[in-house]
N, C-alpha and C positions, 0 to 999 in steps of 0.2 A: 307238333303243329296242331292247333285246334281244328276241329272239323269245320267245314264251310257253313253248315247249318246245324248247330247243336240241337239235340232233341229230335233229329230226323235221320232216317236211313234212306239209302238209295237202292231201288230195285233195278238191277241191270236188265232184267227181262222186259220191263215196261218202260224203262228210262224215266221213271218217275220217283220223286221223293215221297216218303211216307212219314206221317207223324207217329212217333213211337208211343205216345200216350193214348192215341185214339185208333191207330192202325189205318187211318184214312190217307188216301193219296192226296198229294198237293197238286192242284191244277197247274198246268204249264203256264197259264197266264200269270199266276202268282210268282213263278220263277222269272218270267219276263219282267215283271214289275220290280223284282229284287235286282235284276241286272240293271235296269234303268236307274234305280235308286243308287246303286253303287257308282255308276257312271256320273250321275249328277253330283254326288258327294265328292268325287274326285275332282270334278270341274270346279266346284266351289273352293276346295282346299288349294288346288293348284292355281286357280284364278287369283286368289288372294296372294299366294306366293309370288306369282308372276307380276302382279301389280306392284308389289313391294320392290321387286327387281327392277321394273321399268322406272320406278321413281328413285332408284339409286339407294334404297334402304338396305339392301343386302348385296353381297358380293356376287359377281357372275359365277364364280366357282361353286358357291353355296347353292345358287339356283340350279345349276347344271346337275350337281350331285343329288339334290333333293328331287328334281324332276326325274332323273334316271331311276332312282330308288323307288319312287312312287309308281311310275309306269310299270316297272318290272313287278312290283308287288301286285298291282292290279291285273296284269297279264296272267300271272300264276293263279290269282284268285278266280279269274273268269274261266280258266281252263278247269279248275277244280269244281266250279259251279256246274259246268257243262258235263263233267264226267261223273259226278256223284260224290265228290269229296277229295281232300288232299291225298288221302291214302290211295286213290285210284290213279294218281299222276305217275307216269313212268318217265324214263330217260328220254323217250321220243317226244314227250310233251314238253319237257324242259328244253330240248333242242329246238322245238318249234317256237317256243317263246323267245329263246335266245336269238334265233334267226330274225324274228320280228324286231327285237330290241336292238340288235346291231344297227339296223337301218334307222330306227327312231333315235338312238343315241347320237348318231352322226348329225341328224337333223336338229336335235336339241342343241348341240355344240354350235352349229351354224347359226341357229336362231339367237343364241347368246351373243355371238359376235355381231350379228346384224343389229341387235338391240344396243349394244355398246356403241356401234357406229351411227346410231340414230336413223337406221334404215327402216325401222318398223314402228308404227304407232302402237299405243296400248291395245286398241281393238284388234289390230293385226296380230299382235303377240298372243292375245287371248284366243284368237281364231286358230292359230297354229297349235296352241296347247290343247284346244278342243279336238283337233285332228289326231294328236298323239294319243289322247284318251280313247278316241273312237277306234283306233287300231286294236285296242284290247277288247272292245265290244265285238268287232268283226271276228277276232280270234275266238270268242265265245261261240258264235254261231257256226264258224267253220268246224270247231271241235265237236259241238253238239251234233251237227249233221253227220260228221264222219263216224261218230260213235253210234248214232242211230242206224246208219246204213250197215254197220258191222254186227248189229244185234239181231236176235231172232224173235219174231213176233208171231202169235197165232193168227192175227189179222194183218192188215196192210196199213202202213203209215202213209199218209198223204199230208201235204202242207200247202198253204196259200200265203201269199204276201199281203201284209197290211201296211198301209202307208203311214209314215210318221207325221209329226206336226210341222216339220220343216218343208221348204219348197222341194218338190220332187223332180228328179231328173227323168229323161225319157226312158232310160233303162228300167228304173223302178216302176214307172207307170206301165211299161210293157209286162213286167213280171206280175204286177197286180192284175192286169187284164187276163192273164192266163188262168186265174182262179186256182182251184186245187190241182196240184200235180203230184205224181208219185214222189216219195221222199228222195229217191235217187236223182230226180230231175230238179229238186228245189235248189235255189241259189242262196247262199248265205248273205244276209243284209250287209252291205258294205263291200261285197265282192262283185266283180264284173258289172260295175255301174259307175256312172260319172260322179256320183256323190262320194264314192270311196269311203274313208273312215268317218266322214261326217254324215253318213246315212243314218236316218232315224227310223227306218222301217223295222218291222218285226215279222215273225212267221207264226201262223196259227197252225198247229199240228193236230190231226185227227187220226184215230185208229179205227178203221172200218172193216167189216167182214169182206172177204174176198169177192163174194157174189154181189156186193154193193158198190164196188170200186167204180165201175163205169158210170154209175148214177152220180157220183161225186165229182169225178174229174171234169175240170173246166167250170165248175160252179163257184160262186163267190159267197 
């Protein structure tokens, strides 16, 4: 299986990618942007597929199979991006992905039947598809935070919530108002909020000296 970022290596100590040609670390914002690009690309592909299905141009079984395949591929890809490459994925990660996908697969089947029965409009169908893709984005953040908390750092990791471009729920606004928190207290975007898998928030992560932590906590 090809690596998630060809030409880069992952440093488990700092949880950062490094450019093999220059030796420079890749900023976490660049990885966040890659995550967003992957999600947007999937929404475009599956949006076109779902439009064809809604218009009766492809069979329900084809739509269900392609949706399931694509969502699973994206889920594994997001875990790999969070952990530093496909070679870092273990059986526990695949189990985590499969647990998510069992629920999503059931919902995809229900959506297919609802579409056949004329119960959902095209915008409603696309909204559901966006939610399935959002589950994989949430999986990325859950995996990244879990991995970061288990790693050893010379300094202290802190994180703050940044709000996405969509309408924000009360929970996300509350996380934003907290400013920087310790990494163990950070909540993965899409988790423990009313937005759920449609959450568009991100986390900004900083590594700060232990003697400066108190100066950072609560700031935005």
